[in-house]
C-alpha positions as CSV (number, residue, x, y, z in Angstrom):
1,M,-20.5,41.3,-31.2
2,I,-16.9,42.0,-30.5
3,P,-16.2,44.3,-27.5
4,T,-14.6,47.6,-28.5
5,K,-11.9,47.2,-25.9
6,V,-10.9,43.9,-27.5
7,E,-10.6,45.5,-31.0
8,E,-8.5,48.3,-29.6
9,R,-6.3,45.9,-27.7
10,V,-5.7,43.7,-30.8
11,A,-4.9,46.8,-32.9
12,K,-2.4,48.1,-30.3
13,L,-0.8,44.6,-29.9
14,R,-0.3,44.3,-33.7
15,Q,1.3,47.7,-33.9
16,L,3.7,47.0,-31.1
17,I,4.6,43.5,-32.3
18,D,5.2,44.8,-35.8
19,E,7.5,47.5,-34.4
20,Y,9.4,44.9,-32.4
21,R,9.7,42.5,-35.4
22,Y,11.0,45.3,-37.7
23,N,13.7,46.4,-35.2
24,Y,14.6,42.8,-34.3
25,H,14.6,41.0,-37.7
26,V,15.4,43.9,-40.1
27,L,17.5,46.4,-38.2
28,D,19.0,43.8,-35.7
29,K,18.0,46.1,-32.8
30,S,16.1,44.9,-29.8
31,I,13.4,47.2,-28.2
32,M,12.4,44.5,-25.7
33,S,13.4,40.9,-24.9
34,E,12.3,38.0,-27.1
35,A,10.5,36.6,-24.0
36,A,8.4,39.7,-23.6
37,A,7.6,39.8,-27.4
38,D,6.6,36.1,-27.2
39,S,4.2,37.0,-24.4
40,L,2.6,39.7,-26.5
41,K,2.3,37.4,-29.5
42,H,0.7,34.7,-27.3
43,E,-1.9,37.2,-26.1
44,L,-2.7,38.3,-29.6
45,S,-3.0,34.7,-30.8
46,V,-5.4,33.9,-27.9
47,L,-7.5,37.0,-28.7
48,E,-7.7,36.0,-32.4
49,S,-8.6,32.5,-31.6
50,Q,-11.5,33.8,-29.4
51,Y,-12.5,36.3,-32.1
52,P,-11.5,34.9,-35.5
53,Q,-13.4,37.7,-37.2
54,L,-10.5,40.0,-36.2
55,I,-7.8,37.9,-38.1
56,T,-6.4,39.9,-41.0
57,P,-3.8,38.9,-43.6
58,D,-1.3,41.4,-42.2
59,S,-1.6,40.3,-38.6
60,P,1.7,39.3,-37.0
61,T,0.3,35.9,-36.4
62,Q,-0.2,35.3,-40.2
63,R,3.3,36.1,-41.5
64,I,6.9,35.5,-40.8
65,A,8.9,38.3,-39.3
66,G,11.2,40.6,-41.2
67,Q,11.8,41.5,-44.8
68,A,14.8,41.5,-47.1
69,L,17.2,44.4,-46.7
70,D,17.6,46.6,-49.8
71,K,21.4,46.4,-49.6
72,F,21.3,42.6,-50.4
73,T,20.1,40.8,-53.5
74,K,16.6,39.4,-52.9
75,V,16.2,35.6,-53.5
76,H,13.0,33.6,-53.7
77,H,13.1,30.5,-51.5
78,S,12.5,27.3,-53.4
79,E,10.2,26.2,-50.6
80,R,8.8,28.6,-48.0
81,M,10.8,28.9,-44.7
82,T,8.1,28.4,-42.1
83,S,8.1,29.2,-38.4
84,L,6.5,27.1,-35.7
85,A,3.6,27.6,-33.4
86,D,4.7,27.9,-29.8
87,V,3.5,25.6,-27.0
88,F,4.3,25.9,-23.3
89,S,3.1,22.8,-21.6
90,E,2.5,19.0,-21.9
91,A,-1.2,19.7,-22.2
92,E,-0.6,22.0,-25.2
93,I,1.6,19.3,-26.9
94,Q,-1.2,16.8,-26.3
95,D,-3.7,19.2,-27.8
96,W,-1.5,19.3,-30.9
97,L,-1.2,15.5,-31.1
98,D,-5.0,15.3,-30.8
99,R,-5.5,17.8,-33.7
100,I,-3.2,15.9,-36.1
101,A,-4.8,12.6,-35.1
102,K,-8.1,13.9,-36.4
103,L,-6.2,14.6,-39.7
104,G,-5.1,10.9,-39.9
105,V,-1.7,11.0,-38.2
106,E,-2.2,9.0,-35.1
107,H,0.4,8.0,-32.5
108,P,3.3,9.3,-34.6
109,E,7.0,8.7,-33.9
110,L,8.2,12.1,-32.5
111,F,11.5,13.7,-33.4
112,V,12.8,16.3,-30.9
113,D,15.7,18.7,-31.2
114,I,16.8,21.7,-29.3
115,K,15.6,25.1,-30.7
116,M,18.6,27.2,-31.5
117,D,18.6,31.0,-30.8
118,G,20.2,32.3,-34.0
119,L,19.6,33.6,-37.6
120,A,17.8,31.1,-39.9
121,C,19.7,30.5,-43.1
122,A,19.5,28.2,-46.2
123,L,22.7,26.9,-47.9
124,I,22.2,25.9,-51.5
125,Y,24.7,23.6,-53.1
126,E,24.9,22.9,-56.8
127,D,27.3,20.3,-58.3
128,G,28.6,19.8,-54.8
129,L,29.7,23.5,-54.3
130,L,28.2,26.2,-52.1
131,K,26.4,28.4,-54.6
132,T,24.1,30.6,-52.5
133,A,23.3,31.4,-48.8
134,V,19.9,33.0,-48.1
135,T,18.4,34.4,-44.9
136,R,14.9,33.6,-43.9
137,G,13.6,37.1,-44.7
138,D,9.8,37.0,-44.8
139,G,9.9,33.2,-45.4
140,I,9.2,33.7,-49.2
141,I,12.0,36.1,-50.1
142,G,15.3,36.2,-48.3
143,E,18.6,38.0,-48.6
144,D,21.7,36.7,-50.5
145,V,24.4,36.6,-47.9
146,T,26.7,34.1,-49.6
147,M,29.9,36.0,-49.3
148,N,29.5,36.4,-45.6
149,V,28.4,32.8,-44.9
150,R,31.5,31.5,-46.9
151,T,33.6,33.0,-44.1
152,I,32.0,30.7,-41.5
153,E,34.6,28.0,-40.9
154,N,32.2,25.2,-40.1
155,V,30.1,25.8,-43.3
156,P,31.4,23.2,-45.9
157,L,32.2,24.9,-49.2
158,G,31.8,21.6,-50.9
159,I,29.8,18.4,-50.2
160,S,29.8,14.9,-51.6
161,E,26.2,15.2,-53.0
162,R,26.2,16.4,-56.6
163,A,22.5,17.0,-57.1
164,R,21.1,20.4,-56.0
165,T,20.9,20.3,-52.2
166,E,19.4,22.9,-49.9
167,I,20.4,22.7,-46.2
168,R,18.7,24.8,-43.6
169,G,19.9,25.7,-40.2
170,E,20.8,28.5,-37.8
171,I,23.8,30.8,-37.7
172,V,24.8,31.2,-34.0
173,I,27.6,32.4,-31.8
174,F,28.5,30.1,-28.9
175,K,28.4,31.5,-25.3
176,A,32.1,31.1,-24.6
177,D,33.0,32.8,-27.9
178,F,30.6,35.6,-27.2
179,A,32.1,36.2,-23.7
180,K,35.6,36.2,-25.1
181,L,34.6,38.7,-27.8
182,N,33.0,41.0,-25.3
183,A,36.1,40.8,-23.1
184,E,38.2,41.9,-26.0
185,Q,35.7,44.8,-26.7
186,K,36.0,45.9,-23.1
187,E,39.8,45.7,-23.1
188,Q,39.9,47.9,-26.2
189,G,37.5,50.4,-24.6
190,K,34.7,49.6,-27.1
191,P,31.0,49.0,-26.2
192,E,30.1,45.4,-25.4
193,F,27.6,43.5,-27.6
194,A,24.1,43.0,-26.3
195,N,23.6,39.2,-27.0
196,P,24.8,36.4,-29.2
197,R,21.7,36.3,-31.5
198,N,21.8,40.0,-32.4
199,L,25.5,39.8,-33.0
200,A,25.2,36.8,-35.3
201,A,22.5,38.5,-37.3
202,G,24.3,41.8,-37.5
203,S,27.5,40.1,-38.6
204,I,25.8,38.3,-41.5
205,R,24.1,41.5,-42.6
206,Q,27.4,43.4,-43.1
207,L,28.3,44.4,-46.7
208,D,32.0,43.8,-45.9
209,P,32.7,40.0,-45.5
210,R,35.8,40.8,-43.4
211,I,33.5,41.8,-40.5
212,A,31.7,38.4,-40.6
213,A,35.1,36.7,-40.9
214,S,36.2,38.4,-37.7
215,R,33.2,37.0,-35.7
216,P,33.1,33.5,-34.3
217,L,30.0,32.4,-36.3
218,K,28.8,28.8,-36.6
219,F,26.2,27.1,-38.7
220,I,24.0,24.4,-37.1
221,G,21.9,22.4,-39.6
222,Y,18.4,21.1,-38.9
223,D,16.8,20.3,-42.3
224,I,17.4,19.3,-45.9
225,I,14.8,20.1,-48.6
226,S,14.0,16.7,-50.1
227,D,11.1,14.5,-50.9
228,T,13.1,11.3,-50.8
229,I,14.4,11.2,-47.2
230,P,11.9,9.1,-45.2
231,T,12.4,10.6,-41.7
232,N,13.9,13.6,-39.9
233,Q,16.2,11.2,-38.1
234,K,17.6,10.2,-41.5
235,V,18.0,14.0,-42.4
236,Y,20.3,14.4,-39.4
237,E,22.3,11.3,-40.4
238,L,22.8,12.7,-43.9
239,L,23.7,16.2,-42.5
240,E,26.5,14.6,-40.5
241,R,27.7,12.6,-43.5
242,L,27.8,15.9,-45.6
243,G,29.9,17.5,-42.9
244,V,27.3,19.8,-41.5
245,R,27.2,20.2,-37.7
246,T,23.9,19.5,-35.8
247,S,23.0,20.4,-32.3
248,G,23.8,16.9,-31.0
249,Q,20.6,16.9,-28.9
250,Q,18.3,15.3,-31.5
251,T,16.3,12.2,-30.2
252,V,13.4,10.1,-31.4
253,F,10.6,9.1,-29.1
254,Q,7.5,6.8,-29.3
255,N,5.3,8.7,-26.9
256,L,4.6,12.0,-25.2
257,S,5.6,10.8,-21.8
258,D,9.2,10.1,-22.9
259,V,9.3,13.4,-24.8
260,M,8.4,15.3,-21.6
261,K,11.1,13.5,-19.6
262,F,13.6,14.6,-22.2
263,L,12.3,18.2,-22.2
264,N,12.3,18.4,-18.4
265,R,15.9,17.1,-18.3
266,L,16.9,19.5,-21.0
267,E,15.4,22.4,-19.1
268,S,17.8,22.0,-16.2
269,D,20.8,21.1,-18.5
270,R,20.3,23.7,-21.2
271,H,22.3,26.4,-19.3
272,E,25.3,24.1,-19.5
273,L,25.0,23.8,-23.3
274,P,27.5,25.8,-25.4
275,F,24.8,27.8,-27.2
276,N,21.7,29.7,-26.1
277,T,18.3,28.1,-26.4
278,D,14.8,28.8,-25.2
279,G,13.1,25.5,-26.0
280,A,12.9,22.6,-28.4
281,V,11.2,21.5,-31.6
282,V,8.9,18.6,-31.6
283,K,7.9,17.2,-35.0
284,V,6.4,14.2,-36.7
285,N,9.4,12.1,-37.6
286,D,7.9,10.6,-40.8
287,R,8.4,13.3,-43.4
288,Q,5.6,12.1,-45.7
289,A,3.1,12.2,-42.8
290,F,4.6,15.6,-41.9
291,K,4.0,16.9,-45.4
292,S,0.5,15.5,-45.6
293,L,-0.6,17.6,-42.6
294,G,0.1,20.8,-44.6
295,I,0.5,24.3,-43.4
296,V,-1.9,26.7,-41.7
297,G,-0.9,30.3,-42.4
298,K,2.8,30.5,-41.6
299,T,3.1,27.3,-39.5
300,P,3.3,23.6,-40.5
301,R,0.8,21.4,-38.7
302,G,3.3,18.7,-38.2
303,A,5.6,20.5,-35.7
304,V,5.5,22.7,-32.7
305,A,8.1,24.7,-30.7
306,F,8.1,23.9,-27.0
307,K,9.2,27.0,-25.1
308,Y,10.7,26.9,-21.6
309,P,9.3,29.3,-19.0
310,A,10.6,32.8,-19.8
311,E,12.1,35.0,-17.1
312,E,10.1,37.8,-18.6
313,A,6.5,38.2,-19.7
314,T,3.9,40.9,-20.2
315,T,0.8,41.4,-18.1
316,I,-1.6,44.1,-17.0
317,I,-1.5,46.1,-13.7
318,E,-4.9,45.7,-12.1
319,D,-4.2,47.7,-9.0
320,I,-1.4,49.3,-6.9
321,V,-1.6,48.5,-3.2
322,I,0.8,50.0,-0.6
323,S,2.1,47.5,1.9
324,L,3.1,48.7,5.4
325,G,6.3,46.9,6.6
326,R,7.5,46.3,10.1
327,T,9.6,49.5,10.1
328,G,6.7,51.6,9.0
329,A,8.0,51.8,5.4
330,A,5.3,52.1,2.8
331,T,6.1,49.8,-0.2
332,P,4.0,49.9,-3.4
333,I,3.0,46.6,-4.8
334,A,1.5,46.1,-8.3
335,V,-1.4,43.6,-8.3
336,L,-1.1,41.9,-11.7
337,E,-3.3,39.9,-14.0
338,P,-1.8,36.4,-13.3
339,V,0.9,35.4,-15.7
340,R,3.5,32.5,-15.9
341,V,7.1,33.7,-15.4
342,A,10.1,31.4,-14.8
343,G,7.9,28.4,-14.2
344,S,5.5,29.9,-11.6
345,T,2.4,32.1,-11.7
346,V,3.0,35.7,-10.8
347,K,0.2,37.8,-9.3
348,A,2.1,40.8,-8.0
349,A,5.4,42.7,-8.4
350,S,7.3,45.1,-6.2
351,L,7.4,48.8,-7.4
352,H,9.9,49.7,-4.7
353,N,9.0,53.3,-3.9
354,A,7.3,56.4,-5.2
355,D,10.3,57.5,-7.2
356,E,10.4,54.2,-9.1
357,I,6.7,54.6,-9.9
358,A,7.4,58.1,-11.3
359,R,10.5,57.0,-13.2
360,L,8.6,54.1,-14.9
361,D,5.4,56.1,-15.1
362,V,3.5,53.1,-13.9
363,R,-0.3,53.4,-14.0
364,I,-3.2,51.2,-13.1
365,G,-4.3,49.5,-16.3
366,D,-0.9,49.6,-17.9
367,T,0.6,46.7,-19.8
368,V,4.1,46.0,-18.4
369,I,7.1,43.8,-18.9
370,I,7.9,41.9,-15.7
371,Y,11.0,39.8,-14.9
372,K,11.9,37.3,-12.3
373,A,15.4,36.0,-11.6
374,G,15.9,33.2,-9.1
375,D,13.5,33.4,-6.2
376,I,13.2,37.1,-5.8
377,I,10.0,39.0,-5.9
378,P,9.1,39.9,-9.5
379,Q,9.9,43.4,-10.7
380,V,8.5,45.7,-13.4
381,E,11.0,46.3,-16.1
382,K,9.2,48.5,-18.5
383,V,5.7,50.0,-19.3
384,L,4.4,49.5,-22.8
385,T,2.9,52.9,-23.2
386,D,1.6,52.1,-26.7
387,L,-0.9,49.7,-25.0
388,R,-2.0,52.2,-22.4
389,P,-5.7,52.6,-22.0
390,K,-7.4,55.9,-22.9
391,N,-8.0,58.3,-20.0
392,S,-5.3,56.7,-17.8
393,K,-4.0,58.9,-15.0
394,P,-0.6,59.1,-13.3
395,F,-0.5,57.3,-10.0
396,D,-0.9,59.8,-7.1
397,Y,1.2,58.2,-4.3
398,E,0.3,60.5,-1.5
399,L,-3.4,60.3,-2.3
400,A,-3.2,56.5,-2.3
401,L,-1.5,56.6,1.1
402,Q,-4.4,58.7,2.4
403,Q,-7.0,56.4,0.9
404,Q,-5.5,53.2,2.0
405,Y,-4.3,54.3,5.5
406,P,-6.7,57.1,6.5
407,E,-5.8,56.7,10.2
408,L,-2.1,57.3,9.6
409,Q,0.2,60.1,8.5
410,F,3.3,59.5,6.4
411,E,6.4,61.5,5.8
412,R,9.5,61.4,3.6
413,T,12.5,63.0,5.1
414,G,15.8,64.2,3.6
415,T,17.2,61.9,0.9
416,D,15.0,59.0,1.9
417,V,13.1,57.6,-1.1
418,V,10.6,55.8,1.2
419,Y,7.5,57.2,2.8
420,R,7.3,56.1,6.5
421,V,4.6,56.3,9.2
422,K,4.9,59.7,10.9
423,G,5.2,59.9,14.7
424,A,6.3,56.3,15.2
425,T,9.8,54.8,15.2
426,S,10.6,51.4,13.6
427,D,11.1,50.0,17.1
428,Q,7.7,51.1,18.2
429,I,6.1,49.5,15.1
430,L,8.1,46.3,15.7
431,K,7.0,46.1,19.3
432,R,3.3,46.4,18.3
433,A,3.8,43.7,15.6
434,I,5.3,41.3,18.1
435,E,2.7,42.0,20.7
436,Y,-0.1,41.3,18.2
437,Y,1.8,38.2,17.0
438,A,1.9,36.8,20.5
439,S,-1.6,38.0,21.5
440,K,-4.5,35.7,22.6
441,S,-6.3,36.0,19.3
442,A,-3.1,35.1,17.4
443,L,-0.4,32.6,18.7
444,D,-1.2,33.2,22.4
445,I,2.5,33.1,23.6
446,E,2.5,33.5,27.3
447,G,5.1,35.9,28.6
448,L,5.2,38.2,25.6
449,G,3.3,41.1,26.9
450,E,4.0,44.7,26.3
451,K,6.8,45.2,28.9
452,N,8.6,42.0,28.1
453,V,8.5,42.7,24.3
454,A,9.8,46.2,24.9
455,A,12.7,44.8,27.0
456,L,13.7,42.3,24.3
457,V,13.5,44.9,21.5
458,D,15.3,47.6,23.5
459,A,18.1,45.2,24.3
460,G,18.6,44.4,20.6
461,L,17.8,40.7,21.0
462,V,14.8,40.9,18.7
463,N,15.0,42.9,15.4
464,D,12.1,41.0,13.7
465,I,9.6,38.3,14.6
466,S,11.9,35.5,13.5
467,D,14.5,36.5,16.2
468,L,12.0,35.3,18.8
469,Y,12.8,31.7,17.8
470,R,16.6,32.3,18.2
471,L,16.4,33.5,21.8
472,S,18.1,31.4,24.5
473,A,17.3,31.4,28.2
474,G,20.8,32.7,28.9
475,Q,20.3,35.8,26.8
476,I,16.9,36.6,28.3
477,S,18.0,36.0,32.0
478,E,20.6,38.7,31.7
479,L,17.8,41.3,31.3
480,D,16.5,43.1,34.4
481,R,12.9,41.8,34.1
482,F,13.8,38.1,33.9
483,A,15.0,35.5,36.3
484,E,16.3,32.1,35.2
485,V,13.0,30.4,35.6
486,S,10.9,33.0,33.8
487,A,13.5,33.1,31.0
488,H,13.2,29.3,30.5
489,K,9.4,29.6,30.6
490,L,9.4,32.2,27.9
491,V,11.8,30.3,25.6
492,T,9.6,27.2,26.1
493,A,6.4,29.1,25.3
494,I,8.0,30.6,22.1
495,Q,9.3,27.2,20.9
496,D,5.9,25.6,21.7
497,S,4.3,28.0,19.2
498,K,6.2,26.5,16.2
499,R,3.2,24.4,15.1
500,P,0.4,26.9,15.4
501,P,-3.1,26.3,13.8
502,L,-3.0,27.9,10.4
503,A,-5.8,30.3,11.1
504,R,-4.1,31.7,14.2
505,F,-0.8,32.1,12.3
506,I,-2.6,34.0,9.5
507,T,-4.1,36.2,12.1
508,A,-0.7,36.7,13.7
509,L,0.9,38.0,10.5
510,G,-1.1,41.2,10.9
511,I,-2.2,41.4,7.2
512,R,-4.2,44.5,6.8
513,H,-8.0,43.9,6.8
514,V,-7.5,40.3,7.8
515,G,-9.0,39.6,11.3
516,A,-9.6,36.4,13.1
517,Q,-12.7,35.3,11.2
518,T,-11.2,36.2,7.8
519,A,-8.1,34.2,8.8
520,I,-10.4,31.2,9.6
521,D,-12.1,31.5,6.3
522,L,-8.7,31.7,4.5
523,A,-7.4,28.7,6.4
524,N,-10.5,26.6,5.6
525,Y,-10.4,27.5,1.9
526,F,-6.6,27.1,1.2
527,K,-5.6,24.6,4.0
528,S,-2.0,25.6,3.7
529,L,0.1,28.8,3.9
530,D,1.8,28.1,0.6
531,R,-1.5,27.9,-1.2
532,L,-2.6,31.1,0.4
533,A,0.6,32.9,-0.6
534,A,0.2,31.7,-4.2
535,S,-3.4,32.8,-4.5
536,D,-4.5,35.6,-6.8
537,P,-7.3,38.2,-6.3
538,N,-9.8,36.3,-8.4
539,E,-9.4,33.2,-6.3
540,L,-9.6,35.2,-3.1
541,L,-12.9,36.8,-4.2
542,N,-14.5,33.3,-4.3
543,I,-14.4,33.3,-0.5
544,D,-17.6,34.8,1.2
545,G,-16.9,38.0,3.0
546,I,-13.7,38.9,1.0
547,G,-13.9,41.8,-1.3
548,S,-11.4,43.4,-3.7
549,I,-9.8,45.6,-1.0
550,V,-9.1,42.6,1.3
551,A,-8.0,40.4,-1.7
552,D,-5.5,43.0,-2.9
553,S,-4.2,43.5,0.6
554,I,-3.5,39.8,0.9
555,V,-1.8,39.6,-2.4
556,A,0.3,42.7,-1.6
557,Y,1.4,41.2,1.8
558,F,2.9,38.1,0.2
559,A,4.4,40.1,-2.6
560,D,6.3,42.4,-0.3
561,E,9.9,41.3,-0.3
562,D,10.4,42.0,3.5
563,N,7.4,39.8,4.3
564,A,8.6,37.1,1.9
565,K,12.1,37.1,3.6
566,L,10.5,37.0,7.1
567,L,8.3,34.0,6.2
568,K,11.3,32.2,4.8
569,K,13.3,32.8,7.9
570,L,10.4,31.5,10.1
571,Y,10.2,28.4,8.0
572,N,13.9,27.7,8.2
573,L,13.7,28.1,12.0
574,G,11.1,25.3,12.1
575,L,7.8,27.2,12.3
576,H,5.2,25.3,10.3
577,P,1.5,26.2,10.6
578,T,-0.8,23.2,10.6
579,Y,-4.4,22.8,9.3
580,T,-6.9,20.4,10.9
581,E,-10.3,19.9,9.4
582,S,-12.7,21.4,12.0
583,S,-15.3,19.0,13.4
584,S,-18.9,20.0,12.9
585,G,-19.8,21.4,16.2
586,K,-23.4,22.2,17.4
587,L,-23.1,25.7,16.0
588,S,-22.0,24.6,12.6
589,G,-23.6,26.8,9.9
590,I,-24.7,29.4,12.5
591,S,-23.1,32.9,12.4
592,F,-23.1,35.6,15.1
593,V,-22.3,39.3,15.5
594,V,-21.9,40.9,18.9
595,T,-22.7,44.5,19.5
596,G,-22.2,46.4,22.8
597,T,-20.6,44.9,25.9
598,L,-21.4,41.6,27.6
599,D,-21.3,41.0,31.4
600,S,-20.1,37.4,31.3
601,M,-17.2,37.7,28.8
602,S,-15.3,39.9,26.4
603,R,-16.2,40.1,22.8
604,E,-13.0,38.1,22.0
605,Q,-14.0,35.4,24.4
606,A,-17.4,35.2,22.9
607,A,-15.8,34.8,19.4
608,E,-13.6,32.0,20.7
609,Q,-16.5,30.1,22.2
610,I,-18.5,30.4,19.1
611,R,-15.7,29.2,16.9
612,N,-14.9,26.3,19.3
613,L,-18.4,25.1,18.8
614,G,-18.2,25.3,15.0
615,G,-19.9,28.6,14.5
616,E,-18.8,31.7,12.7
617,F,-18.1,35.1,14.4
618,H,-18.3,38.2,12.3
619,T,-17.8,41.9,13.0
620,S,-20.6,43.2,10.8
621,V,-24.2,42.1,10.0
622,V,-24.7,40.7,6.5
623,K,-27.7,39.0,4.9
624,N,-26.7,35.5,6.1
625,T,-26.0,36.5,9.7
626,T,-28.1,34.2,12.0
627,Y,-28.0,36.1,15.3
628,L,-27.1,39.6,16.4
629,V,-26.2,39.5,20.2
630,A,-27.1,42.8,21.7
631,G,-25.3,43.7,25.0
632,H,-25.2,46.9,26.9
633,N,-24.6,50.3,25.1
634,T,-25.4,48.9,21.7
635,G,-24.9,50.9,18.5
636,Q,-28.0,51.7,16.5
637,S,-26.4,51.0,13.1
638,K,-26.1,47.2,13.6
639,L,-29.5,47.0,15.2
640,S,-31.1,48.8,12.3
641,K,-29.3,46.7,9.8
642,A,-30.3,43.5,11.5
643,Q,-33.9,44.6,11.6
644,K,-33.7,45.5,7.9
645,L,-32.2,42.1,6.9
646,G,-34.4,40.1,9.2
647,T,-31.6,38.9,11.4
648,K,-32.7,37.6,14.8
649,I,-31.7,39.9,17.6
650,I,-31.0,38.1,21.0
651,N,-29.8,39.3,24.4
652,E,-26.9,38.0,26.5
653,F,-29.0,35.5,28.4
654,E,-30.4,34.0,25.2
655,F,-26.8,33.8,23.8
656,L,-25.5,31.9,26.8
657,K,-28.4,29.4,26.5
658,I,-27.3,28.8,22.9
659,L,-23.7,28.3,23.9
660,N,-24.6,25.9,26.8
């Protein structure tokens, strides 16, 4: 039984991909980036592999994009122009090698060449002269663009081979030529061209050959249709003898390990190449073996296209969480279905402010295009409304603020696009954040009490937490509250906090809904701040005591650009939290909740003693709570819940006996 939502998703994906393909390959217009379209195609391919009953002959996964334009003569290809299945990792290439091994091609020699970003075209020579040039079209029927292709200076009008010869390749525009052309357009007050690929395709599809002649087009060959050439390596050697340019990147390898070294090097070097590329082609070098593997649908079994990490991808917004920054600014964060972008897994994206949400009309459940350039927090570029779920509702920003921060009020004044906490200045919020950061339950920095923190902030010496680690004794001693000795003591205490236990540092960050025990649970699970920062909601939900609200809050904290910048500054200043495996104390496996007040210690001191002995301290009674410690003035709710769950209720004297 196929879930209804899967059928609806597949239908919507096909419709949107078809619209993209028609615009991109027929009209030479782009309604989204190729990377985003690839992401949608990959999702459709995965769904169809999970539910093969949904595959239909007209699915985008079963045919080659585009169709011949009516304004050109249609030409049947002598042999179908196929396209390649995409792979994105070494594991997926290994899966491909395993599949073809089962079909009899084991440990093949592998031919690798860069994947050009251009318009596929076939050049047909008869009696040594260029007779016809045909675009890919739908792979079976293409367009006769001979007159335009004849204007490309690097296309040989004659070759030494007299037998009918069909050469296939890509028509491209090099990056430097494209930049020069756009500079000329700008100088003449004309609109600039969008990208080299669209310009190359558009130039070839002009009825007037003079337009193609005015553009810096180049043909880069990659194949010859022939049953007599033994290897793809020999094909390239023949291309060069016939005067056809190749990429110059082609290489033969004996194993996958060497292929990956080449691909990894190419990933860093490709931006220096004269042409655009988003990956490489990996194919069986032996052409007879390649042919014996056959074709599945539109793709040959003997080759794959390795794609480099795109800087754009599509994913689904699972939730929108509002993060409260150190200045009291409320920043919306989209919690995403995890997706790979620019070489890393992205779980969240900044939505900036309420106006940006309204402009994009972002809603929970939407499929969106996200992008990531460099090391910035990912952003939402566009909502794919065609894939929007039924009954979706616009995001109510003010209602979300009330629900997520019921104890606070927010206001938006004047031309400010940001909602901020009402009744509190940014300095007041900063002071509270520093006090909490230095408190006993966090980093326990002696000398950073309320009055000293206020003095440092009011003097302009501390504008965020990282500024603490830049303070000098000389700066501090100039303030009224400090003498030279106390200034030196404070600087020493701050510097001594640079290697804090991971759990205490997580507590000190002040992540909403993350108290001391949750911080301990997070530290024990992830064992490093980097791993915690890279976590996604599903992974966080594996930890006992963490629900969806806490998980989303953690993801939103690390996705907030201000928080990311602060953590980077702290790291650069030498602050590195450490994790040490806790020894199994005598209270290991025992959990406590304290209700009411104790005579011998505060609740925080009780929690610390419990944790020091390997036990767990929680703030609420759950089914696996071992003891509820009942002090004076206890609340009935925790007592009632403990009785209901069978949790043992003990008094302070019994609690002290357990500790001692």
